[in-house]
SENU-30671 format. One line per 3 residues: number of its first residue (from 1); their letters; for each residue x, y, z of C-alpha. Coordinates in Angstrom, 3 decimals. Example, Ala and Ser with C-alpha at 12.3 -4.5 7.8 and 13.67 -1.06 7.14 Angstrom:
BEGIN
1> as> 12.300,-4.500,7.800 | 13.670,-1.060,7.140 .
This chain:
BEGIN
1> mgl> 52.016,8.886,-92.966 | 48.939,10.676,-91.686 | 48.048,11.926,-88.238 .
4> lst> 46.739,8.522,-87.069 | 49.965,6.852,-88.190 | 51.948,9.543,-86.398 .
7> vkl> 50.033,8.838,-83.171 | 50.868,5.115,-83.510 | 54.579,6.013,-83.578 .
10> ylr> 54.482,6.896,-79.920 | 53.542,3.341,-78.949 | 56.812,2.008,-80.359 .
13> rpp> 59.677,2.090,-77.855 | 63.043,0.552,-78.695 | 64.804,-1.439,-75.957 .
16> kld> 67.429,0.574,-74.050 | 71.123,-0.260,-74.001 | 72.841,-0.719,-70.636 .
19> aps> 76.005,0.979,-71.873 | 76.529,3.540,-74.647 | 77.439,2.259,-78.082 .
22> dly> 79.568,3.881,-80.754 | 77.185,5.938,-82.882 | 79.897,6.507,-85.490 .
25> ehe> 79.642,2.830,-86.508 | 76.944,3.617,-89.067 | 76.676,4.582,-92.705 .
28> igl> 73.870,6.700,-94.145 | 72.960,7.935,-97.615 | 73.414,11.596,-98.455 .
31> leg> 70.767,13.847,-99.987 | 72.885,14.662,-103.038 | 73.856,11.000,-103.533 .
34> gsl> 76.566,8.770,-102.231 | 76.876,7.828,-98.603 | 78.552,8.991,-95.433 .
37> dlr> 80.547,6.584,-93.289 | 80.124,8.149,-89.859 | 83.504,6.735,-88.816 .
40> tlr> 84.960,9.656,-90.800 | 83.383,11.985,-88.191 | 85.285,10.378,-85.308 .
43> grp> 87.467,12.784,-83.375 | 84.982,15.666,-83.530 | 81.537,16.194,-81.985 .
46> tli> 78.475,16.032,-84.232 | 74.990,17.475,-83.808 | 72.467,15.169,-85.510 .
49> vnt> 68.980,16.583,-86.120 | 65.821,15.145,-87.685 | 64.453,17.835,-89.979 .
52> ask> 61.316,18.553,-91.982 | 60.629,21.214,-94.616 | 56.903,21.712,-93.928 .
55> cgl> 56.867,21.920,-90.127 | 56.117,24.862,-87.879 | 59.618,24.326,-86.451 .
58> tpq> 61.307,24.529,-89.871 | 62.696,28.020,-89.089 | 65.062,26.211,-86.692 .
61> feg> 67.175,25.584,-89.818 | 68.332,29.196,-89.468 | 69.546,28.604,-85.911 .
64> lqt> 71.200,25.329,-86.881 | 73.095,27.073,-89.676 | 74.145,29.799,-87.226 .
67> lyd> 75.514,27.141,-84.830 | 77.310,25.428,-87.700 | 78.854,28.714,-88.845 .
70> ayh> 79.924,29.602,-85.289 | 81.468,26.258,-84.332 | 82.414,24.401,-87.508 .
73> drg> 85.921,25.901,-87.662 | 86.467,24.654,-84.088 | 85.432,21.128,-85.056 .
76> lqm> 81.634,20.862,-84.747 | 80.007,18.739,-87.397 | 76.300,18.774,-88.119 .
79> lgc> 74.087,16.291,-89.901 | 70.491,17.043,-90.884 | 68.266,14.025,-91.495 .
82> psg> 65.054,14.844,-93.404 | 62.118,12.693,-92.323 | 58.411,12.546,-93.021 .
85> dfn> 57.613,10.394,-89.976 | 55.684,13.139,-88.208 | 52.512,13.936,-90.153 .
88> eqe> 54.314,13.714,-93.524 | 55.946,17.123,-93.070 | 58.862,16.499,-95.429 .
91> led> 59.006,16.924,-99.184 | 59.264,13.731,-101.235 | 61.985,14.651,-103.723 .
94> aaa> 65.643,14.854,-102.598 | 66.404,17.731,-104.971 | 63.386,19.687,-103.676 .
97> ige> 64.484,19.149,-100.056 | 68.013,20.347,-100.777 | 66.835,23.338,-102.790 .
100> fcq> 64.321,24.320,-100.080 | 66.944,24.193,-97.297 | 69.541,26.133,-99.284 .
103> rny> 67.178,28.752,-100.740 | 65.237,29.505,-97.553 | 67.840,29.003,-94.836 .
106> gvt> 71.266,28.952,-96.512 | 71.962,25.451,-95.200 | 75.544,24.367,-95.912 .
109> fpm> 75.886,21.481,-93.438 | 75.467,17.939,-94.804 | 71.959,16.531,-95.189 .
112> tek> 71.164,12.832,-95.435 | 68.678,11.231,-97.740 | 65.113,11.205,-96.439 .
115> vsv> 64.973,8.532,-93.721 | 62.617,7.241,-91.092 | 63.652,8.340,-87.602 .
118> raq> 60.862,6.694,-85.612 | 58.341,4.678,-87.657 | 60.848,2.208,-89.133 .
121> php> 64.022,3.966,-88.053 | 67.250,3.927,-89.975 | 69.837,1.990,-87.908 .
124> lwe> 71.513,5.264,-86.844 | 68.223,6.584,-85.471 | 67.379,3.247,-83.842 .
127> dla> 70.766,3.402,-82.118 | 70.348,7.067,-81.078 | 67.031,6.219,-79.383 .
130> rqp> 68.437,3.194,-77.526 | 71.317,5.020,-75.823 | 71.219,5.378,-72.025 .
133> gsa> 69.447,8.642,-71.174 | 68.070,9.023,-74.698 | 64.721,8.514,-76.384 .
136> ppv> 63.304,8.490,-79.906 | 62.436,11.867,-81.403 | 58.982,13.056,-80.364 .
139> wnf> 58.697,15.480,-83.283 | 60.800,17.140,-85.959 | 64.003,18.965,-84.969 .
142> sky> 65.047,16.737,-82.077 | 68.777,17.242,-81.556 | 71.387,14.672,-80.519 .
145> lvg> 74.934,15.743,-79.658 | 77.445,12.959,-80.218 | 80.937,13.279,-78.761 .
148> adg> 84.231,12.883,-80.579 | 84.318,9.277,-79.314 | 80.933,8.410,-80.864 .
151> kli> 79.066,8.353,-77.548 | 75.866,10.344,-77.045 | 76.469,13.437,-74.906 .
154> arf> 72.972,14.935,-74.834 | 69.536,14.873,-76.417 | 67.530,18.064,-76.850 .
157> ssk> 63.805,18.103,-77.606 | 62.268,19.895,-80.551 | 61.228,22.725,-78.244 .
160> vvp> 64.859,23.555,-77.415 | 65.922,26.021,-80.110 | 69.428,25.738,-81.601 .
163> gdp> 70.700,28.906,-79.876 | 69.526,27.800,-76.424 | 72.298,28.135,-73.806 .
166> sit> 71.982,24.431,-72.910 | 72.931,23.465,-76.479 | 75.739,25.982,-76.834 .
169> aai> 77.175,24.992,-73.429 | 77.133,21.300,-74.407 | 78.812,22.086,-77.737 .
172> eaa> 81.438,24.248,-76.039 | 82.199,21.454,-73.558 | 82.480,18.870,-76.366 .
175> lpa> 84.848,20.934,-78.500 | 88.584,21.050,-77.921 | 89.643,24.126,-75.990 .
178> apq> 90.221,27.128,-78.193 | 93.918,27.929,-78.497 | 94.948,30.791,-76.283 .
181> paa> 96.807,33.646,-77.956 | 100.482,33.821,-77.123 | 101.405,36.513,-74.624 .
184> dpa> 102.949,39.608,-76.124 | 106.491,39.808,-74.710 | 106.297,43.622,-74.825 .
187> eae> 103.435,43.513,-72.329 | 105.212,41.251,-69.845 | 106.085,42.830,-66.533 .
190> pap> 109.773,43.391,-66.040 | 111.479,41.112,-63.565 | 112.161,42.770,-60.222 .
193> g> 115.697,43.887,-60.138 .
């Protein structure tokens, strides 16, 4: 898809939903083969990002991996979705995409097969764009935070880097509260007597 085709993408607008739908009611192929039933993600928030290996924003992979490392143990899931919709900025071969992401950015979060996110969007991406308060991705590295219940919490544009306080605050709010350490009985104040 060349530059002219990319420009034509912006004319396509999916109809909006009046109420949020369950985004975990989808299945998508994985980069290394097999498929992911998103219902298995229910109960934990998920950051879904459209990615590209040959984009000026590709270094955002580093920030995404940092977020994943920081919050995965607390329940954050992440799903990268390679796409060539924007000026053909994704590699063609699944193995090359996976190798590029791992070698250059140490990506360990799951990656889907290469999909369309705007031109002829995969049903997950069609649904993400139709949610109240959402929109289709405008470029690579648009970020969608889905809550534990499958409802869209927030959409962040490509310009919002993964470490931006707005993203970390939304993730923190979506995660279960961190367990508080038990009080040390030796440090308790003695009862007045």
